[in-house]
C-alpha positions, 0 to 999 in steps of 0.5 A: 505471550509470545517474545518479540524477536528483537531483531536489530533493524539495520541488516547491514553496516559498512564502513565507515567510509571516508570518515563519514561513519558506517553506511547502514541498510535497514530492514524497512528499506530492504523490505520496500526493494523486495516489495518491488522486485515482487511487483516487476516479477508480477507484472512481467508475468501478467505482461507475458500474457496473451493480449495484455498489451504490455511490454518488458519496457512498459513495465520497467517504466511502470514500476520506476512511477510507481516508486516514485509514486510510493516514496514522495506520496507516503511521505508528503501523505504522511506530514500532511495527514498525520503531523501537519502542525510540524510540518507549519513549523519546519517545511523543511522537514517534509524533505528529510525522508531519514528521519522516518515517516510514510503513509499508505493514503499518501502512498495511494494518491502518490501512485494514482498522479504516477499512473496518471503520467505514465499513461500519458506517456505511454497512449494508455487510458489511466483505468487500464493503467490501474487495473494492470497495477493493482494485483502487483501492490499487495506483496509490497504492502505485505513486505513493508508490514513486515519492516515495521514489525522488525523496526518494533514500530507501529505496534498494536493495543496492550492485549492479555492475549496468549499471541502479546508481544513486549515491543522495545519503546511500547512500555512494559505491557504486552500488545497485539503485533497489528503489523503481521496482522496487517501483512497478512490481511492487507498482504496476502489475503488482498493479493490472493483476492486480487489476483484470483479477482484478476485472473479473469476477464472484468470490466474495466476500473473493476479489479483497481475497485476490488483493491481499494474495497479490500484494502480499505475494509482490511485497514479499517478491521486491523485500526481496531487492535492497532494503537492510535498515534500518540499525539492524534487519538482518535478522531471521531466518536471516540474510536475512530482512528485516522487510518479509519477515517482515511479508509472509509472513503477508500470503500465508498470509492471502490463501491460506486467504481465497482457498481459503475464498471458492470453499470458500463457493460451492461449498457455496451453489451446490447451495443456489441450484440447487434453489431455481432448479428449485423451480416 
């Protein structure tokens, strides 16, 4: 059995300030900032490539729009997908972000809306923006899951394997460090796949589709060892969790989108060839 490092979730405490208590900076929040900073660096790198059609100012604006989509969508998704009953009892709880609770799937929907708004502002097509953004996301997912691990939350199911850990608040039994599995798969592995795929010319929509397929598959797999939410349990068949239920449409939509992107390319290719042959 491995020993959980039990890192203080509060990275920095300043104060008290003006009699209102200390200002506490949590590791989870810092992980978000690191993720957005990494996205900024990667986006600027992509923007500098020949023919990118992206400027530094557009990149800065894109990260801002994306950050708003992550925060607002992530919170709304958590409330609606995982705690809708509590929202009905107390609708104001939706805005109490400091109480914790974020959902990836809600964050994804929020980011998609943000990308659409960004595209309208800069006269860019939605899928052009989505394909540019998709390779930037996994590093942020990785840092977020590391933040979950440091905070001792979203642990895995009980295991007798030598990699099990006893998490604070998780009972006396060792559990899978599923946060680290997600950081490795949804973060590092997905980044390598999508970044490599996007490094060569691809038909529009294909990069975003690969991201959706990859994330959905990795999330579905890890959910088998992640502890389901205690107030939800399993949604279907006595084994399918809410995270798996939300990931299935992602995979199916991603497969359809990938097929569509290459189908359109095949349909356009003869037209392009015909134009080139005219002299």
